[in-house]
C-alpha positions in Angstrom: -8.6 11.8 -2.0 -6.2 11.6 -5.2 -2.4 11.3 -4.8 -1.9 14.9 -6.2 -4.4 16.2 -3.5 -2.4 13.9 -0.9 1.1 15.2 -2.0 -0.1 19.1 -2.0 -1.6 18.4 1.6 2.0 16.8 2.7 3.8 19.7 1.5 1.8 22.0 3.3 2.0 20.1 6.3 5.8 20.0 6.1 5.6 23.6 5.7 3.7 23.9 9.0 6.4 21.4 10.5 4.0 18.7 10.8 5.9 15.4 10.2 4.2 12.1 9.2 5.1 8.3 9.6 5.0 6.4 6.4 5.0 2.8 6.4 5.6 0.8 2.9 4.5 -2.8 2.8 4.2 -5.4 0.0 1.2 -7.5 0.4 2.5 -11.3 0.2 -0.7 -12.9 1.6 -2.3 -15.2 -0.9 -5.8 -13.5 -0.6 -4.5 -9.9 -0.1 -6.0 -7.7 2.4 -9.8 -9.4 2.3 -12.2 -9.0 5.1 -10.5 -10.2 8.2 -7.3 -8.4 7.8 -9.2 -5.3 6.8 -11.3 -5.7 9.9 -8.3 -5.9 12.0 -6.6 -2.8 10.3 -9.8 -0.7 10.7 -10.5 -1.8 14.2 -6.6 -0.9 15.1 -6.8 2.5 13.0 -10.1 3.6 15.3 -8.4 3.4 18.5 -6.0 6.4 17.3 -7.1 10.3 16.9 -4.2 10.4 14.2 -5.5 10.5 10.1 -4.3 7.0 8.8 -4.5 6.7 5.1 -3.9 3.3 3.3 -2.8 4.1 -0.5 -2.5 1.6 -3.4 -0.8 3.1 -6.3 -2.4 6.7 -6.5 -5.5 6.2 -4.6 -5.8 6.9 -1.2 -8.7 5.8 1.4 -9.5 6.4 5.1 -8.3 3.2 7.1 -10.9 4.2 9.5 -13.7 3.3 6.8 -14.3 -0.7 6.3 -16.2 0.0 3.1 -13.4 2.2 1.6 -10.5 -0.2 2.5 -12.5 -3.2 1.0 -13.4 -1.1 -2.3 -9.7 -0.6 -2.6 -9.2 -4.1 -3.6 -5.5 -4.8 -2.3 -4.4 -8.4 -3.8 -1.5 -10.6 -3.2 2.0 -8.7 -4.8 0.6 -5.2 -4.3 2.6 -2.6 -2.6 0.7 -0.4 -0.4 1.6 2.6 1.9 0.1 3.8 5.2 0.5 7.3 6.1 0.0 8.4 9.4 -0.3 12.1 10.8 -1.6 13.1 14.2 -0.8 13.4 18.1 -0.5 9.5 18.5 1.2 8.4 15.0 4.0 6.7 16.9 1.9 4.1 18.5 -0.6 3.8 15.6 2.3 3.2 13.4 3.8 0.6 15.7 0.5 -1.2 16.0 -0.1 -1.0 12.2 3.5 -2.5 11.5 2.9 -5.2 13.8 -0.5 -6.1 12.2 0.7 -6.1 8.6 3.7 -8.0 9.4 1.6 -10.7 10.7 -0.8 -10.8 7.5 
């Protein structure tokens, strides 16, 4: 999904009264989001029914897909954004915030 497609979806969701959680984070880990942190994030995301997208710049990937997360190649000193949309978004946002703070 491109940034433009996601923006259009977000506008449509807002028009229908759907609000999502957004978490912005600056990756300080020396190795970025490498295999271990990616695995922890994917494992956490899979617990929830909400759609969870990880954004790096204008590229977004499904946080429930390890291959996509690794392919995003998030390095140190990179700004990322998590968009969480669904019935359990509050719980998902809380867990993801705790995980990325500890990375």
